[in-house]
N, C-alpha and C positions, 0 to 999 in steps of 0.2 A: 588282132591281138589286143588285149586290154592292158591298160597301164595300171600300175599299183595304185591303191586308193589314196595314198599320201602324196603321190606325184601329180595328181590332177588338182588344179586350182578350182575352188568353189566359186560359183558366180551367183549373183542374185542377192537378195536380202535375207539370207538364212541365219537363224540364231546359231551361236557357237555351240558345239557339242557339249553335253554335260560331262562333268568330270567323273572319273571312274569311282564307283562306290558311293555316290551322293545319295542314292535311294536307300542304301543300307544304313547310312548315317541318319537319315531322316526317320527311318523306321525305329532305330534305337532311341532316338530322341522322343518320338511319339510314345513308345512304351515307357520310357522314364517319366513322362508326364501323365500317362494314363493310369499306371498302377497306383501312384499315390492318390490320384483323384478318386479311384474306386475305393481305396481304403478309407479315405476321408468321408466319402458318402455313407459307407456302412458303419464306421466306427465313431465319427464325431457326433456328439449329441446335438440335436436340434429340438428346442422346447422340452428339454428334460429326458428325451429318449432318443436312442440311435435309430437309424433306419432299419437296422437288422432286428432290433427289439420290436419295432412296429410290425415288421414283416412276420416275425415269429407269432405275434398275437393273432395275425390274420391267417396263419397256417401256410404261408408261402413256402417255407423250406420243405415242408412235407409234400406239398404239391409238386415242387420242383424235383424232389427225389423220386416221386412217382412217375413223372414225365421222363426223367432220365432213365429210370429202370425200364420203362416201356420202350423207349428208344433203343436201348441196348439189346433188349430181347428181340425187337424187330430186326435190328442189324444182324444179330447172331442167327436169327432164322433165315435171313436172306443169304448169309454166307454159308450156312450149312448145306451140304449136298443132299438133295432129296433122293430118297431110296424109292425105287419103283414098288408100288403096292402090289402084292400078289393077288389079293382079292379085296373088294370093298367090304366094309363091315356090314353085318346082317341088317343092322338098323337102317343104314343108308340105302341098302338095296330095297328094303320094304318101303321106305319113304318114296323112292324113285318109282316103284311099281304103282303106288297109290296115286302119285302125281300123274303118271302116264295114263292110268285108267280114267282119272277125272278129266284129263284134257281131251281124251277121245270122245267123251260124252258131250262135251261142249262144242265140238266142231260140227257145224252145219254144212252139208254139201251144197255148194253154190251151183246154180244152174249154168250150163255151158254158155260161153259168151258168143259163140258163133255156131251156126248150123252147117253140117257137112252134107253135101248132096250125096246121093247114092254112088255116083261115079267117083267122087273124091274119096269116099269111105272105102270103096273097093281098091282104088290105087294105093291108098294108105295101108290097107291090110296086106296087099301084095308086097309093098316095100318093107314092111315089118317082117313078113315071112322070109323074104329074101335075105334080110339082114341077120335073122336068127340062124340061118343055115350056114 
């Protein structure tokens, strides 16, 4: 039988347990410090222009929008259920035929790596015939 957790005395040099909700308070404090810092970086002018104005001149907002749009399209495509295709498009079928024809021309038959004696060949043929029946 086990004792209740509060009934057992701790032994050793363990640190005291953290108070309930301390991580949540720390997160709130971090957000309260982080949001004004981000606003200051983008809106407080340095050398006459804000960081946002400098980024606009370089085309960063447009590039960020393009990346965000691509990411959303990728996620939407991954979440969309794929429908089984009834038949491949004619264009793809023709391309696969061309590739298959080209590949068979390039294949060179390799010489056999081992030679079978006549007795081995005969026993192999018997084995294959017995397996086919």
